[in-house]
N, C-alpha and C positions, 0 to 999 in steps of 0.2 A: 674571042671570048673563051673562058675555062667552061670546061662542061661539070654539072654538078653531080652527075650520076643518075640523076632522076629524068627518067622518060618523060617527054612533054606529052600533056592530056591529048588524047585523039579528039579529031573534029568531027563534027557532023553524026555523030552517033545516035541512029534512030532507036527509041525506045523498043522494048522486045512487044510483041502484040501478044495482048492475053489471048489464052486459050478461051474460044467461045464455052459456056457452060452448057452440059448437057441437057437437050430438050427432054421436057418433062413425058413419062411414059403416058400414052393417050388412056384415056378412061375406058375400061371395058364393057363392052355390052354382054353382061353375063345371062340376060334374059333369052338373047336372040331375036329373031324377028318374030317368033310366035311364042310369046310369053304362056306359060302353063294358065289353062282357062278356069280351071277348078281346083280345089284343094287335094283331090287324087293324083292330078296329073302334077300338081307341086310337089307331091311328095316323091314320086318317081323322079321328077328334076332333081329335088334336094338330094337326094341317095346317089343319082349316077352323073348328073353332069360335071363335066370338067372345069376345073378353074374356081370352084366355090370355095374350097377348103385350102387353106395356106397350111394346115396341118397334114404329113404324111404318115406319122407314127400311130395315129389313133382312127379308129372306124367311125363312120358316120352314122348319126344316130338321127331318127325320123321323130317330128315333132308329135303330140299326143293332142287329139280333143277334136270337137266338132265346128263347123260353119257357125256364126250368129253366136257364138258364145257370150255370156254375161261378162267374163272378163278375160282378156287375154294377158298372159304372162310371159315375159321376156327376158330372156338371161343371153348374156356373151355368147357362151358357149358351153356344150356337154361336160359334166364331170368327167373326171380321167377314168373312173371306174365303168362310166356306161357302156352298156352292151346293146341290146334291143329296145330299151325303156330310157327316155330322156329324164336326168336328174332322178337316178335310181340309188343315190348315196347320202350322205350328210346334208348336203343341200336341199336334195330331193325332201327329206324327211323335216327340216325346217320349214319348207314350202308349204307342205302338207298341213303343219300346224299352223301356220298363217292363213291359209285356206279355210281352214275348219274355223279359225278364231273369227274370220270373217262372215260366218255364217252362211258360206257357200259350199253346195256340193261340188266336189272336183270334177263330177262330170259335166258340171257347167263352165269348167274353165279349159281355155285353150293354152296348152304348154309349149314354149319353143324357143329356139337359140337363135342368134343370130350368124352364127357359124356350124356347119356341118358336124364338126368333130372337136373334142377337145383341143384347145391351142393355148398353151401358156404364153402369157406375157404378149396376148394380141396387141397390135395397134390397131385399134378399131377405127380410130380417125381416118389412118391411111387405108384401109380395108375398104371404109365407106366411101372415101373420095375415088378408090377405085372402080365401084361399080356396085358394091354390096349393098349399099343402101337402098339401090333402087330393088333389090330382090328383097330386102326388108319390107320395104313398103308395099310391094306387090303381095307379099306374103300376108300382110297386115289387111289387105284388100280384099283377099281373097276369103280370110277368116270372118272380116266384118264384124268384129267384136261391138258389143256395148260401150266398154271401157278397157282401156290398156295400162298394163302396170308393168316398167320395165326395171329391172333389178340390176344396176350399173349405171354410175353417174356418165362412163365412157359412151354409153348407148344413145346419146341424143345425136350425133352425125348420122347414126344409122337411121333416123326416123326423120331426117330432114332438119334438125335444128342446127342453128350455126352460132359461133361466138359462145357468149356466156348467158345467152338467152335461155331462162327457163322454158322448158318443155310444158305447155298445158294441153294440147291438144294436136293431133296429126290431123293435115288436111291433104288428102289424097284422092285425084279424081273426082274432085267436087263432094268427098264423104268426109266430115268432121268427126273424128273420134277423140273424146276426153282422154288425156294421157298424164300418167304421173312417173317420176323418174326418182328411182331410190338407190342407196347402196346397194353394192353386190350381197348374195344371201352369204357368201363367205366371209365377207366384212362383217356382218350382223352375228355370224357364230363367234368372230374373234373378239368383237367389241359388243356387250351386251347394251352398251349404252346408246349404240345405233339403233337397236331393237325398239327403244322407248321412244327415239326421234321418229322411227319410222310409223308408229303408231299414231303418234300426235299428227304427223303430217296427213297420213290415210283417214283419220277422224274428219279432219278439216276438208281434205279433198273429197272423199266419197260423200259428205253432205252436200255438197253444191254439182253434183253431175248424177 
């Protein structure tokens, strides 16, 4: 029988095995076996412990304030120009105005960030899943504030929130702290309408806690 010039289809070809997906990196225990026992120890840990900061181009900046604060303010990270003082630039000036309008003395406010150094475009959810949420929650428990205000919609995972559920309180080690999450300070500077929305939410929230 004449050959058509087309090779016959090979038989018994086994499908190529798919390469296994790489295993997820294990969650890190950033606090170690002996977490800081008080704020003084935490501040030293914050400034020196390896692995806390994903950014290498900016210096670490300490939080400021005292334990038992009337309000703890949490932001994603320090400002780009921060040196020894957290939020020493435009965001800090906006925050100072907000605190004054709330009728609070700044000495009664504890100001902190979830990351030690300025970190542009930080993936907060990924960093939280990698262990920074435990660091943040431990920080909050050491401060033991009466209320917590987080500037940054992406801060929920750092505070134990999951999915799209709105964070209304933090429950850590049996202690419940009322919490409110708002837009970032930089977003409010760029879009004044967000300031109005923040104040509406603040008035409603603060009247109930």
